[in-house]
C-alpha positions in Angstrom: -5.9 5.2 11.1 -6.3 8.7 12.6 -4.4 10.3 9.6 -6.5 8.4 7.1 -9.7 9.4 8.9 -8.7 13.0 8.9 -7.8 12.9 5.2 -11.1 11.2 4.3 -13.1 13.8 6.2 -11.2 16.6 4.5 -11.9 15.0 1.1 -15.5 14.5 1.9 -15.4 10.7 1.5 -16.6 8.0 3.9 -13.9 5.8 5.4 -14.9 2.3 6.1 -12.5 0.2 8.2 -12.3 -3.6 7.9 -10.4 -5.1 10.8 -8.6 -8.4 10.9 -6.2 -9.8 13.4 -5.7 -13.2 11.7 -6.3 -14.7 8.2 -9.5 -16.2 9.6 -10.9 -12.6 9.9 -10.3 -11.7 6.3 -13.7 -12.8 4.9 -15.6 -10.8 7.6 -13.4 -7.7 7.0 -14.1 -7.8 3.3 -17.8 -8.3 3.9 -17.7 -5.0 5.9 -16.1 -3.3 2.9 -18.4 -4.7 0.2 -19.9 -1.2 -0.5 -16.5 0.5 -0.7 -15.4 2.2 -3.9 -11.8 1.2 -3.2 -9.6 -0.4 -0.5 -6.3 0.7 0.9 -4.5 -2.4 2.3 -2.4 -1.9 5.4 1.4 -2.4 5.4 1.1 -4.8 8.3 2.8 -8.2 7.6 -0.5 -10.0 8.2 -1.8 -8.6 4.9 1.2 -9.7 2.8 -0.4 -13.0 1.7 -2.2 -13.8 -1.6 -5.5 -14.1 0.3 -6.0 -10.4 0.4 -5.4 -10.0 -3.4 -7.8 -12.9 -4.1 -10.5 -11.4 -1.8 -10.3 -7.9 -3.3 -10.4 -9.2 -6.8 -13.2 -11.7 -6.1 -15.3 -8.9 -4.6 -14.4 -6.6 -7.5 -13.0 -4.0 -5.1 -10.2 -1.9 -6.5 -7.3 -2.1 -4.0 -4.0 -0.3 -3.5 -1.3 -2.2 -1.7 1.9 -1.0 0.0 4.2 -3.4 -1.8 4.8 -4.3 -5.5 4.7 -8.0 -4.9 0.9 -7.8 -4.4 0.6 -6.2 -7.8 2.7 -9.0 -9.3 0.3 -11.5 -7.7 -2.7 -9.8 -9.4 -3.4 -6.8 -7.2 -4.5 -3.6 -8.9 -1.8 -1.2 -7.8 0.8 -0.4 -5.2 2.4 2.8 -4.1 5.1 3.0 -1.5 8.5 4.0 -0.5 11.6 2.2 -1.8 12.7 0.1 1.1 16.3 -0.2 0.1 16.7 3.6 0.3 15.6 3.5 4.0 17.7 0.5 4.7 20.7 2.4 3.4 19.9 5.4 5.6 19.4 3.0 8.6 22.9 1.5 7.9 24.5 4.9 7.8 22.8 5.9 11.1 23.9 2.7 12.7 27.5 3.4 11.6 27.3 6.9 13.0 26.0 5.7 16.3 28.6 3.0 16.5 31.2 5.7 15.9 30.0 7.6 18.9 27.4 10.1 17.5 24.4 10.6 19.7 21.1 9.7 18.1 19.5 12.8 19.6 21.9 14.9 17.5 20.9 13.3 14.2 18.0 14.6 12.1 14.9 12.5 11.6 14.8 10.9 8.1 11.9 9.9 6.1 11.4 8.3 2.7 12.0 10.5 -0.3 11.9 7.9 -3.1 8.6 6.2 -4.0 7.3 3.9 -6.7 4.0 3.2 -8.4 3.1 -0.2 -9.9 -0.1 -0.8 -11.9 -1.6 -4.1 -13.1 -3.6 -3.3 -16.3 -4.8 -6.9 -16.5 -6.5 -6.5 -13.1 -7.8 -3.0 -14.0 -9.5 -4.5 -17.1 -11.0 -7.4 -15.1 -12.4 -4.8 -12.6 -13.8 -2.7 -15.5 -11.5 0.2 -14.8 -9.8 2.6 -17.2 -6.5 3.8 -15.9 -5.9 7.4 -16.9 -2.9 7.9 -19.2 -1.5 10.5 -16.8 -1.3 7.8 -14.1 0.2 5.3 -16.4 2.9 7.9 -17.4 3.9 8.2 -13.7 4.0 4.4 -13.1 7.4 2.8 -12.5 6.1 -0.6 -13.5 3.1 -1.6 -15.6 1.9 -5.2 -15.7 -0.1 -6.0 -18.9 
């Protein structure tokens, strides 16, 4: 969370962290975030279940998720990299290594293609107006 803490400090906003190491910890973590204006959900597999979406919506906390399936399940929005693009790059690198190329000679790659999903039904339930400029950038809008 060091990068997030630095970004929050630079933006002049307070960063609250709700920690959970199992599904049993979710209620307590969300109670710690009850005063938050919004929540950024971690990309850790622990947070993939529908429990997170339900807790955020029940607490009326706008949340952004790392994967679109959370938005399809009722989450507010997701923004993330297109995993298939990175899998393709990983496959190419694996082939290059298997053909004798040294990993230390290959450049570091990072995601260059991203997506944005927005659930307008959830936004309405949370009393949020999504700006038209954000909707224009969305790759998928659930109404």
